[in-house]
C-alpha positions as CSV (number, residue, x, y, z in Angstrom):
1,M,-115.3,63.3,108.6
2,A,-116.3,59.8,107.5
3,F,-117.7,57.0,109.6
4,W,-118.0,53.5,108.6
5,G,-118.8,50.4,110.4
6,C,-118.6,46.7,109.9
7,E,-120.4,43.9,111.6
8,E,-118.3,41.8,113.9
9,E,-118.0,38.3,112.4
10,Q,-119.2,35.6,114.8
11,E,-117.6,32.3,115.0
12,P,-119.7,29.5,113.5
13,E,-121.9,27.4,115.7
14,D,-120.9,23.8,116.4
15,C,-123.3,20.9,116.0
16,A,-124.9,21.7,119.4
17,G,-125.6,25.3,118.5
18,V,-122.8,26.7,120.6
19,V,-121.1,29.7,119.0
20,G,-117.4,28.9,118.7
21,G,-118.0,25.6,120.5
22,D,-116.2,22.4,119.8
23,N,-118.8,19.8,120.6
24,I,-118.7,16.6,118.7
25,C,-122.2,15.4,118.0
26,G,-123.1,11.8,117.9
27,C,-124.6,8.9,119.9
28,T,-123.4,9.0,123.5
29,D,-125.3,5.8,124.6
30,S,-122.6,3.1,125.0
31,T,-125.3,0.4,124.6
32,A,-126.4,1.6,121.2
33,T,-125.2,0.0,118.0
34,N,-123.9,3.3,116.6
35,Y,-122.2,4.5,119.8
36,D,-119.6,7.2,119.1
37,S,-116.9,7.2,121.9
38,T,-115.7,10.6,120.6
39,A,-119.1,12.3,120.8
40,T,-119.5,15.0,123.5
41,Y,-123.0,15.9,122.7
42,D,-125.9,13.5,122.1
43,D,-127.7,14.4,118.9
44,G,-130.5,11.9,119.2
45,S,-129.1,9.6,116.6
46,C,-128.7,6.5,118.8
47,I,-129.9,3.2,117.4
48,N,-130.7,0.6,120.0
49,T,-131.0,-3.1,119.4
50,I,-134.3,-4.9,119.7
51,E,-134.3,-8.2,121.5
52,I,-136.5,-10.6,119.5
53,I,-137.8,-13.6,121.5
54,Y,-139.5,-16.4,119.7
55,N,-141.0,-19.6,120.8
56,I,-141.7,-22.4,118.3
57,H,-143.9,-25.3,119.3
58,D,-143.0,-28.8,118.2
59,S,-146.4,-29.2,116.6
60,L,-145.3,-27.2,113.6
61,P,-144.0,-29.1,110.6
62,A,-140.2,-29.3,110.4
63,D,-140.0,-27.3,107.2
64,W,-142.1,-24.5,108.7
65,I,-139.8,-24.4,111.7
66,T,-136.7,-24.1,109.4
67,E,-138.4,-21.3,107.4
68,F,-139.5,-19.6,110.6
69,Y,-135.9,-19.4,111.8
70,V,-134.8,-17.9,108.5
71,I,-137.6,-15.3,108.6
72,M,-136.9,-14.4,112.2
73,N,-133.1,-14.0,111.6
74,N,-133.8,-11.7,108.7
75,L,-136.5,-9.8,110.5
76,Q,-133.9,-8.2,112.7
77,N,-132.6,-6.3,109.7
78,F,-136.1,-5.0,108.7
79,I,-137.2,-3.6,112.1
80,P,-135.4,-0.2,112.6
81,S,-135.2,0.2,116.3
82,Y,-135.5,3.9,116.2
83,Q,-139.0,3.5,114.9
84,N,-140.2,1.2,117.7
85,Y,-141.5,2.0,121.1
86,F,-140.6,-1.3,122.6
87,N,-137.2,-2.9,123.5
88,S,-138.3,-6.4,122.7
89,L,-140.6,-8.3,120.4
90,T,-142.0,-11.7,121.3
91,V,-143.4,-14.0,118.6
92,Y,-145.2,-17.3,119.2
93,A,-145.8,-20.0,116.6
94,W,-147.8,-23.2,117.0
95,N,-150.2,-25.5,115.1
96,D,-153.5,-26.2,116.9
97,N,-154.7,-28.6,114.1
98,I,-153.4,-31.8,115.9
């Protein structure tokens, strides 16, 4: 008499770790820039926008003001929101040498 056995094959886990599940992982926050309307499980990948508020005083030279706007517009591309603890950034610029 012979006996043999085999292990029952389990269905693979889905992205949420559910065996045989059909979750779709992604960002479920509709206010995030990478919102995925098909996602059924939030995988923590949401990237939120950062509001950058800046106030420029008229005492700055005109060319500085122009350059400041260029820098601030580009700054939004360099600050990854997922690495910040704040929802906004406020920047003030003025010249007190008048």
